[in-house]
C-alpha positions as CSV (number, residue, x, y, z in Angstrom):
1,M,-1.1,-2.5,49.0
2,D,1.6,-0.1,48.9
3,H,1.7,2.4,46.2
4,K,4.8,1.4,45.0
5,R,3.7,-2.3,44.5
6,I,0.6,-0.9,42.6
7,G,3.2,0.9,40.3
8,R,5.5,-2.2,39.5
9,R,2.8,-3.8,38.6
10,Y,1.0,-1.6,36.4
11,L,5.0,-1.2,34.8
12,V,5.0,-4.9,34.6
13,T,1.5,-4.9,33.0
14,A,2.2,-2.1,30.5
15,G,5.3,-3.6,29.4
16,L,3.5,-6.6,28.9
17,F,0.9,-5.7,26.6
18,F,3.7,-3.8,25.3
19,V,5.8,-7.0,24.6
20,L,2.7,-8.9,23.3
21,A,1.7,-5.9,20.8
22,G,5.3,-6.0,19.5
23,L,4.8,-9.6,18.5
24,S,1.4,-9.4,17.1
25,A,2.6,-6.5,14.5
26,L,5.7,-8.5,13.7
27,A,3.6,-11.5,12.6
28,M,1.1,-9.5,11.1
29,R,4.0,-8.2,8.6
30,T,5.8,-11.4,8.7
31,Q,2.5,-12.7,7.0
32,L,2.0,-9.8,4.6
33,A,6.0,-10.0,3.7
34,R,4.9,-12.5,0.7
35,P,1.7,-13.9,-0.8
36,D,2.8,-17.1,0.1
37,A,3.8,-16.7,3.7
38,R,1.8,-19.6,5.9
39,L,2.9,-17.7,9.5
40,L,-0.6,-17.3,10.6
41,S,-4.1,-19.3,10.0
42,P,-6.8,-17.1,8.2
43,R,-8.6,-16.7,11.3
44,S,-5.7,-15.6,13.2
45,T,-4.9,-13.0,10.7
46,T,-8.1,-11.5,10.9
47,S,-8.3,-11.5,14.8
48,C,-4.8,-9.8,14.8
49,S,-6.0,-7.4,12.4
50,R,-9.5,-6.8,14.4
51,C,-7.5,-6.1,17.0
52,T,-5.2,-3.6,15.9
53,A,-8.0,-1.6,14.2
54,R,-10.6,-1.4,16.8
55,R,-12.1,2.1,16.9
């Protein structure tokens, strides 16, 4: 495989994960904006917070 193709795939993958992380952060912020928000289920909220808080 050509090194240019590998680099392009790397950039596309990095961009995709950047967008997914941004959407996850937006969903969490929207969920936490108001106490009665029902954007995410409790299971989804826990899943999102575990993904961002791994150490």
